[in-house]
N, C-alpha and C positions, 0 to 999 in steps of 0.2 A: 504493500500500500504506500509506504513511504517513497519507494522508487517511482511509483506512478505520479505522486505529487511532485517529486523533483523533476520528472520529465515534463510535466505540465505546469511549469512555474506559474504561468498566467492563470491556469485553471486551479492551481494549488489552493489558493485562498478560498475560492468558491467550493471546490471539491471537499476540502477539509471540513468546511462548515456543513456541507450536505451529508458527508459520511458521519460526522459526529452528531 
């Protein structure tokens, strides 16, 4: 999951919020 966020730096913020 962390790798996914790192790869999608721009989506990271939004993704992290959605996942959590």
